[in-house]
Backbone as CSV, one residue per row, in Angstrom:
resi,resn,N_x,N_y,N_z,CA_x,CA_y,CA_z,C_x,C_y,C_z
1,MET,-2.944,-7.460,15.193,-2.012,-8.512,14.579,-0.652,-8.679,14.298
2,CYS,-0.291,-10.184,14.749,0.739,-9.757,15.100,0.969,-11.667,13.932
3,ASP,2.495,-11.357,12.991,3.154,-12.294,12.780,4.393,-12.359,13.298
4,TRP,4.929,-14.122,12.806,5.467,-14.331,13.591,6.654,-15.292,12.175
5,ALA,7.662,-15.101,12.361,9.100,-16.068,11.258,9.557,-16.837,12.031
6,ARG,10.187,-17.882,10.854,10.521,-19.318,12.072,11.845,-18.761,12.157
7,ASP,12.515,-18.505,10.845,13.702,-17.959,11.417,14.281,-16.809,10.940
8,GLY,15.405,-16.217,11.013,15.729,-14.657,10.363,16.116,-14.200,9.073
9,THR,16.033,-15.218,8.016,15.760,-15.039,6.936,14.556,-14.602,6.784
10,GLY,13.052,-15.782,7.261,11.606,-14.866,6.841,11.957,-14.165,7.830
11,GLY,12.481,-13.879,8.960,12.122,-12.379,9.591,12.643,-10.554,9.096
12,ALA,13.733,-11.518,8.550,14.453,-9.584,8.057,13.647,-9.922,6.633
13,HIS,12.385,-10.944,5.854,11.793,-10.602,4.748,10.255,-9.749,5.347
14,LEU,9.663,-10.009,6.810,8.823,-9.788,6.999,9.151,-8.127,7.541
15,GLY,9.780,-8.346,8.025,10.396,-6.616,8.602,10.557,-5.384,7.629
16,ARG,11.052,-6.058,6.588,11.384,-4.851,5.391,10.261,-4.832,4.619
17,TYR,9.627,-5.831,4.131,8.068,-5.483,3.145,6.527,-5.245,3.996
18,GLU,6.498,-5.263,5.141,5.538,-5.302,5.788,5.893,-4.115,7.033
19,PRO,4.172,-3.316,7.279,4.640,-1.880,7.718,4.053,-2.067,9.557
20,TYR,4.960,-2.967,10.373,4.898,-2.912,11.248,5.037,-1.905,12.059
21,ASP,3.723,-1.943,13.732,4.743,-0.728,14.563,5.349,-1.401,15.661
22,ALA,5.384,-2.314,15.627,6.851,-2.557,16.544,7.109,-4.295,16.128
23,ALA,8.138,-4.409,16.284,8.914,-6.004,16.236,9.738,-6.157,17.373
24,VAL,9.306,-7.576,17.836,10.235,-8.391,18.868,11.515,-9.180,18.227
25,LEU,12.154,-8.625,18.900,13.503,-9.493,18.256,14.208,-10.408,18.570
26,ASP,14.165,-12.067,18.493,15.189,-12.820,19.546,16.624,-12.718,18.912
27,LEU,17.233,-12.770,19.430,19.130,-13.175,19.006,19.310,-14.308,18.210
28,GLY,18.475,-15.449,19.106,19.019,-16.535,18.778,18.288,-17.236,17.539
29,LEU,18.487,-16.684,16.530,17.499,-17.372,15.659,18.194,-17.896,14.638
30,PRO,17.482,-19.299,13.945,18.123,-20.024,12.937,18.629,-19.519,11.383
31,GLU,19.319,-19.503,10.968,19.739,-19.391,9.828,20.357,-18.201,9.392
32,LEU,20.048,-16.995,10.314,20.154,-15.034,10.668,19.863,-15.238,11.908
33,ASP,21.004,-15.078,12.041,20.789,-14.421,14.075,20.047,-13.336,13.928
34,GLY,19.596,-12.526,15.195,18.966,-11.328,15.635,19.711,-10.240,15.288
35,ILE,20.395,-9.738,15.216,21.633,-8.773,15.286,21.898,-8.349,13.442
36,SER,21.799,-10.014,12.955,22.281,-9.429,11.454,20.635,-9.260,10.504
37,VAL,19.826,-9.579,10.701,18.382,-9.148,11.037,18.107,-8.048,11.335
38,LEU,18.411,-7.586,12.549,18.339,-5.881,12.696,19.060,-4.803,11.214
39,ARG,20.507,-5.456,11.118,21.120,-4.426,10.693,20.921,-4.203,9.261
40,ARG,20.128,-5.347,8.725,19.791,-5.901,7.191,18.544,-4.721,7.138
41,TRP,17.672,-4.928,8.106,15.997,-3.787,8.393,16.871,-2.317,8.657
42,ARG,17.841,-2.208,9.509,18.493,-0.598,9.501,18.939,-0.310,7.608
43,SER,19.904,-0.863,7.618,20.347,-0.457,6.450,19.672,-0.365,5.188
44,ALA,18.130,-1.014,5.319,17.172,-1.178,4.208,16.630,-0.205,4.543
45,GLY,16.239,0.986,5.657,15.981,2.388,6.086,14.545,1.632,6.670
46,VAL,14.652,0.536,7.181,12.858,0.145,8.061,13.422,0.566,9.512
47,LYS,12.597,1.642,9.728,12.271,2.881,11.233,11.289,1.870,11.946
48,VAL,11.246,0.811,11.968,10.469,-0.345,13.533,10.545,-0.046,14.804
49,PRO,9.914,0.697,15.406,11.023,0.211,16.661,11.113,-1.361,17.219
50,VAL,12.004,-1.509,17.651,12.712,-3.502,17.725,12.528,-3.223,19.371
51,LEU,11.974,-4.483,19.510,12.298,-4.750,20.991,13.309,-6.156,20.664
52,ILE,14.314,-5.952,21.484,15.228,-7.157,21.323,14.816,-7.944,22.703
53,LEU,14.048,-9.583,22.200,13.862,-10.046,23.449,14.495,-11.636,23.939
54,THR,15.982,-11.642,24.682,16.979,-12.533,24.424,17.107,-12.889,25.804
55,ALA,17.372,-14.361,26.112,18.231,-14.414,26.994,19.963,-14.209,27.224
56,ARG,20.137,-13.625,26.161,22.018,-13.085,26.108,21.653,-11.997,27.241
57,ASP,22.021,-11.713,28.547,22.425,-10.719,29.478,23.852,-9.598,29.389
58,GLY,24.818,-10.318,28.671,26.203,-9.864,29.189,25.947,-8.392,28.246
59,TRP,26.559,-7.245,28.649,27.246,-6.045,28.619,27.316,-5.828,26.924
60,ASN,28.001,-7.008,26.592,28.410,-6.431,25.286,27.467,-7.307,24.476
61,ASP,26.247,-8.134,24.709,25.548,-8.457,23.373,24.204,-7.344,23.444
62,LYS,24.251,-6.729,24.466,23.052,-5.445,24.559,23.680,-4.425,23.631
63,LEU,24.841,-3.585,24.305,25.710,-3.047,23.568,25.799,-3.014,22.099
64,GLU,25.810,-4.309,21.543,26.084,-4.996,19.847,24.222,-4.702,19.125
65,GLY,23.827,-4.815,20.238,21.738,-4.817,20.549,21.734,-3.333,20.077
66,PHE,21.988,-3.132,20.937,21.849,-0.856,20.409,22.800,-0.468,19.797
67,ARG,24.296,-0.547,18.886,24.959,-0.189,18.387,24.110,-1.038,16.741
68,ALA,23.089,-2.034,16.481,22.903,-2.669,15.440,21.097,-1.780,15.348
69,GLY,20.553,-1.406,16.190,19.982,-0.137,15.957,18.311,-0.618,16.948
70,ALA,18.043,-1.157,17.786,17.600,-1.788,18.648,16.914,-0.809,19.855
71,ASP,15.854,-0.408,19.697,15.221,0.512,20.514,14.905,0.489,21.967
72,ASP,15.016,-1.063,22.257,15.292,-1.148,23.821,15.350,-2.864,23.992
73,TYR,15.617,-3.498,24.910,16.349,-4.639,25.339,15.854,-5.409,26.453
74,LEU,15.429,-6.627,26.392,14.806,-6.870,27.819,15.609,-8.812,27.628
75,THR,15.580,-8.778,28.934,16.404,-9.991,28.827,15.436,-11.090,29.709
76,LYS,15.458,-12.396,29.200,14.813,-12.991,29.788,15.314,-14.054,31.512
77,PRO,14.832,-14.106,32.147,13.232,-14.486,32.237,12.734,-12.731,32.478
78,PHE,11.325,-13.156,32.307,10.499,-11.460,31.724,8.735,-11.888,32.312
79,ARG,8.242,-11.065,32.422,6.892,-10.583,32.578,6.335,-10.357,31.218
80,MET,5.073,-11.330,31.302,4.944,-10.867,30.135,3.751,-9.307,29.745
81,ASP,3.484,-8.861,30.922,3.215,-7.707,31.348,4.293,-6.515,31.050
82,GLU,5.123,-7.019,31.421,6.760,-5.698,31.002,6.554,-5.493,29.386
83,VAL,6.683,-6.937,28.428,6.784,-6.907,27.207,5.611,-6.073,26.780
84,ILE,4.841,-6.080,27.586,3.507,-5.530,26.447,3.773,-4.050,26.882
85,LEU,4.017,-3.399,28.003,4.333,-1.933,28.566,5.028,-1.885,27.497
86,ARG,6.664,-2.095,27.262,7.870,-1.700,26.402,7.025,-1.509,25.204
87,LEU,6.526,-2.542,24.920,6.116,-2.333,23.348,5.458,-0.947,22.938
88,ARG,4.084,-1.079,23.889,3.830,-0.158,23.914,4.067,1.159,23.511
89,ALA,5.000,1.495,24.796,6.067,2.343,25.390,6.605,2.967,23.678
90,LEU,7.347,1.624,23.263,8.209,2.254,22.079,7.357,2.331,21.040
91,ILE,5.665,1.653,20.601,4.703,2.689,19.449,3.942,3.928,19.665
92,ARG,4.327,4.350,21.228,3.984,5.699,21.504,4.865,6.572,21.399
93,ARG,6.055,6.296,21.541,7.470,7.123,21.040,7.573,7.561,19.820
94,ALA,7.446,6.283,19.054,7.528,6.139,17.353,6.379,7.087,16.922
95,ALA,5.377,6.882,17.231,4.406,8.066,17.108,4.939,9.715,17.229
96,GLY,5.288,9.843,18.320,5.227,11.353,18.516,5.224,11.760,20.596
97,HIS,4.714,10.932,20.878,3.883,10.980,22.138,5.386,10.021,23.019
98,ALA,5.404,11.612,24.369,5.649,11.496,25.242,5.615,10.683,26.589
99,THR,3.608,10.999,26.721,3.596,10.243,27.512,2.663,9.049,27.449
100,PRO,1.892,8.151,28.262,0.992,7.169,27.941,-0.433,7.853,27.832
101,LEU,-0.362,8.865,27.876,-1.840,9.589,27.369,-1.735,10.056,26.276
102,LEU,-2.743,9.388,25.076,-2.791,10.139,23.711,-4.361,10.653,23.532
103,ASN,-4.172,11.812,23.345,-5.402,12.563,23.532,-5.809,13.115,21.863
104,CYS,-7.293,12.703,21.636,-7.752,13.891,20.248,-9.059,14.783,20.736
105,GLY,-8.169,16.036,21.228,-9.709,16.431,21.854,-10.362,15.636,23.129
106,GLU,-11.599,15.533,23.250,-12.340,14.651,24.722,-11.701,13.033,24.214
107,LEU,-11.295,12.938,23.499,-11.228,11.297,23.360,-9.757,10.699,23.837
108,GLU,-9.276,10.068,25.214,-8.401,9.503,25.613,-7.811,7.941,25.724
109,LEU,-6.837,7.898,25.269,-6.147,6.375,25.250,-4.864,6.291,26.728
110,ASP,-4.946,5.837,27.510,-4.546,5.421,28.451,-3.912,4.157,28.218
111,THR,-2.742,4.606,27.628,-1.871,3.248,27.232,-1.097,2.623,28.097
112,ALA,-0.775,2.698,29.057,-0.744,2.057,30.149,-1.867,0.877,30.494
113,HIS,-2.895,1.561,30.798,-4.060,0.604,31.183,-4.921,0.353,30.355
114,ASP,-4.127,0.333,29.007,-5.103,-0.139,27.918,-6.661,0.642,27.628
115,ARG,-7.125,1.714,28.077,-8.334,1.676,28.088,-8.561,3.781,27.543
116,PHE,-9.905,3.483,26.959,-10.429,4.298,26.081,-11.563,5.556,27.018
117,THR,-11.178,6.960,26.930,-12.572,7.413,27.528,-12.775,8.246,26.741
118,LEU,-13.804,8.830,26.836,-14.162,10.234,25.763,-15.554,10.908,27.313
119,SER,-14.469,12.383,27.020,-14.953,13.196,27.984,-14.923,12.805,29.662
120,GLY,-13.866,11.792,29.976,-13.570,11.517,31.085,-14.682,10.010,31.335
121,GLN,-15.298,9.503,30.340,-16.152,8.453,30.631,-15.649,7.078,29.830
122,PRO,-15.783,5.952,30.652,-15.084,4.982,29.769,-16.014,4.137,28.729
123,LEU,-15.209,4.066,27.526,-15.829,3.920,26.613,-16.260,2.375,26.135
124,ARG,-17.353,1.360,26.355,-16.663,0.324,25.465,-16.945,-0.052,24.704
125,LEU,-15.708,-1.132,24.576,-15.717,-1.084,22.829,-14.949,-2.806,23.005
126,THR,-15.429,-3.145,21.270,-15.064,-4.469,21.235,-13.839,-4.931,20.758
127,ALA,-13.186,-5.841,20.694,-11.506,-6.063,20.334,-11.405,-4.590,19.188
128,PHE,-12.237,-5.037,17.947,-11.787,-4.962,16.793,-11.596,-3.347,17.267
129,GLU,-13.134,-2.827,17.532,-13.454,-1.173,17.481,-11.733,-0.510,18.645
130,HIS,-11.975,-1.320,19.432,-10.611,-0.825,19.966,-9.495,-0.684,19.425
131,GLN,-8.709,-1.544,18.667,-7.964,-2.105,17.563,-8.067,-0.881,16.936
132,VAL,-9.139,-0.289,16.096,-8.989,0.863,14.755,-9.111,1.820,15.560
133,LEU,-10.080,2.343,16.907,-9.824,3.154,17.569,-8.123,3.437,17.872
134,GLU,-7.373,2.678,18.482,-5.957,2.155,19.180,-5.027,3.517,17.733
135,TYR,-5.254,2.108,16.547,-4.556,2.985,15.202,-4.886,4.185,14.690
136,PHE,-5.960,4.954,14.676,-6.339,6.030,15.197,-6.401,7.293,15.261
137,ILE,-5.715,7.274,17.073,-4.885,8.027,17.811,-3.527,8.038,17.764
138,HIS,-2.894,7.150,17.556,-1.794,7.040,16.944,-1.157,7.897,15.838
139,HIS,-3.000,8.157,14.880,-2.084,8.110,13.859,-3.029,9.730,13.530
140,PRO,-3.890,10.557,14.565,-4.633,11.686,14.383,-4.707,12.749,13.293
141,ASN,-5.221,13.221,12.639,-6.043,13.940,11.774,-4.452,13.552,10.469
142,ARG,-4.143,12.318,10.235,-3.800,11.579,9.134,-4.816,11.072,8.698
143,VAL,-4.461,10.553,7.184,-5.223,9.807,6.134,-5.450,8.407,6.547
144,ILE,-6.119,7.676,6.804,-5.722,6.280,6.658,-6.225,5.922,5.909
145,SER,-5.716,5.067,4.952,-5.815,4.081,4.056,-6.951,3.094,4.377
146,ARG,-7.907,2.523,3.831,-8.801,1.463,4.269,-7.937,0.096,3.808
147,SER,-6.552,0.045,2.882,-5.842,-1.424,3.012,-4.984,-0.920,4.486
148,GLU,-4.448,0.255,4.331,-3.378,0.640,5.492,-4.128,0.130,6.800
149,LEU,-5.596,0.407,7.074,-6.361,0.073,8.426,-6.023,-1.847,8.382
150,ALA,-6.741,-2.383,6.964,-6.782,-3.851,7.079,-6.047,-4.686,7.061
151,ASP,-4.283,-3.714,6.746,-2.987,-4.781,6.971,-2.575,-4.729,8.519
152,HIS,-2.963,-3.265,9.049,-3.086,-3.483,10.296,-4.094,-4.242,11.286
153,LEU,-5.129,-4.292,10.635,-6.197,-5.230,11.586,-5.861,-6.748,11.090
154,TYR,-5.808,-7.396,10.195,-6.249,-8.493,9.561,-4.418,-9.183,9.231
155,GLY,-3.333,-8.131,9.190,-2.084,-8.675,8.665,-2.226,-8.852,7.207
156,ALA,-0.819,-8.786,6.407,-0.599,-8.818,5.621,-1.228,-10.468,4.341
157,ASP,-1.079,-11.535,5.753,-1.672,-12.510,4.354,-3.264,-13.147,4.802
158,SER,-4.165,-11.971,4.500,-5.613,-12.534,5.357,-6.137,-11.596,3.616
159,SER,-7.411,-11.954,3.703,-8.124,-10.933,2.565,-8.526,-9.930,2.997
160,GLN,-8.442,-8.731,2.221,-9.102,-7.606,3.449,-10.436,-7.277,3.422
161,ASP,-10.873,-7.346,4.279,-12.589,-7.398,4.393,-12.800,-5.980,4.597
162,TYR,-13.159,-5.382,3.434,-13.311,-4.017,3.787,-14.687,-3.568,4.552
163,ASN,-15.805,-4.726,4.169,-17.037,-4.159,5.054,-16.806,-4.271,6.279
164,SER,-16.176,-5.610,6.721,-16.241,-5.387,8.430,-15.296,-3.923,8.712
165,LEU,-14.463,-3.259,7.605,-14.279,-2.206,8.331,-15.511,-1.070,8.236
166,GLU,-16.150,-1.318,7.169,-17.227,0.194,7.024,-17.990,-0.236,8.319
167,VAL,-18.375,-1.540,9.069,-19.188,-2.119,10.504,-18.426,-1.187,11.366
168,ILE,-16.845,-1.468,11.481,-16.857,-1.031,12.579,-16.500,0.455,12.683
169,VAL,-15.933,0.981,11.711,-15.952,2.627,11.789,-17.624,3.214,12.096
170,SER,-18.317,2.630,11.223,-19.763,2.434,11.657,-19.759,2.782,13.251
171,ARG,-20.095,1.080,14.220,-19.870,1.312,15.592,-19.794,2.684,15.943
172,LEU,-18.048,2.857,16.173,-17.207,3.630,16.382,-17.852,4.749,16.299
173,ARG,-18.323,5.267,15.137,-19.090,6.457,14.879,-20.362,6.938,15.588
174,ARG,-21.343,5.597,15.820,-22.244,5.912,17.072,-21.778,6.124,18.208
175,LYS,-20.219,5.072,18.772,-19.834,5.022,20.184,-19.577,6.645,20.072
176,LEU,-18.842,7.102,19.208,-17.927,8.854,19.666,-18.756,10.050,19.061
177,GLY,-19.487,9.701,18.499,-20.252,10.926,17.978,-19.854,11.048,16.514
178,PRO,-20.696,11.099,15.083,-20.038,11.079,14.254,-19.058,12.259,13.473
179,GLU,-18.632,13.108,14.641,-17.922,14.016,13.683,-16.555,13.810,14.136
180,ARG,-16.421,12.799,14.528,-14.747,12.763,14.940,-13.810,12.042,13.794
181,ILE,-14.573,11.093,13.113,-13.895,9.917,12.301,-14.822,10.223,11.291
182,LYS,-13.808,10.973,9.876,-14.319,11.816,8.609,-13.752,10.982,7.828
183,THR,-14.733,10.612,6.535,-14.065,9.917,5.260,-13.527,11.142,4.510
184,GLU,-12.483,10.291,3.867,-11.934,10.909,2.616,-12.188,10.351,1.635
185,ARG,-13.166,10.864,0.825,-13.941,9.930,-0.913,-12.635,9.683,-1.426
186,GLY,-12.353,8.199,-1.360,-11.726,7.754,-1.915,-9.823,7.720,-1.362
187,ARG,-9.927,7.861,-0.536,-8.515,8.271,0.451,-8.922,7.450,1.539
188,GLY,-9.696,7.387,2.130,-9.810,6.592,3.353,-10.288,7.388,4.663
189,TYR,-10.233,6.985,6.299,-10.916,7.749,7.144,-9.465,8.738,7.919
190,ARG,-10.255,9.856,8.458,-9.405,10.801,9.313,-9.763,11.142,10.705
191,LEU,-9.425,10.582,12.326,-9.574,11.101,13.045,-9.603,12.324,13.529
192,GLU,-10.397,13.141,13.605,-10.026,14.330,14.612,-10.900,14.937,15.554
193,ALA,-10.627,15.985,16.077,-11.183,16.514,17.566,-12.232,17.483,17.009
194,PRO,-13.285,17.082,17.294,-14.956,18.516,16.842,-14.457,19.422,17.298
């Protein structure tokens, strides 16, 4: 799920109160510039990985961005594939993974190619199944509440649809085997190696 803000004030608010995996920040925002937004996030303790995406390519601009707390800096023109790869790398490293391959037992996600395999065989997943499993594998062995998962999938502005989450998790269990995704009663789900 992706949210966007029209101006720096809205972006500062969203980044402070919504649990994002990563943020893409432009420096030339109206009302409040991107550096000020980033400084507000960092002073408020927001640890989300931030990729600055801007036309400002001067060394001083880059230096100011990194000093404000940016994790990466990319100047225009750019290829969208590069933006996606950099975001995946930021998310992966924020979760403590150094390589593009994430594993939970025989389940593997190749983040460079955005593909799951189980015991070396490709997994055929719907878009929502892929998103749920990707969130789980970035947080293996951690209990993830239904509300956290719904916020990740549908965003904060959507009504939370727990029934569809149950269906997606059920389908994933059929594809992965029931022992991989555990239900913690009253708490949520946990991905673990069998």
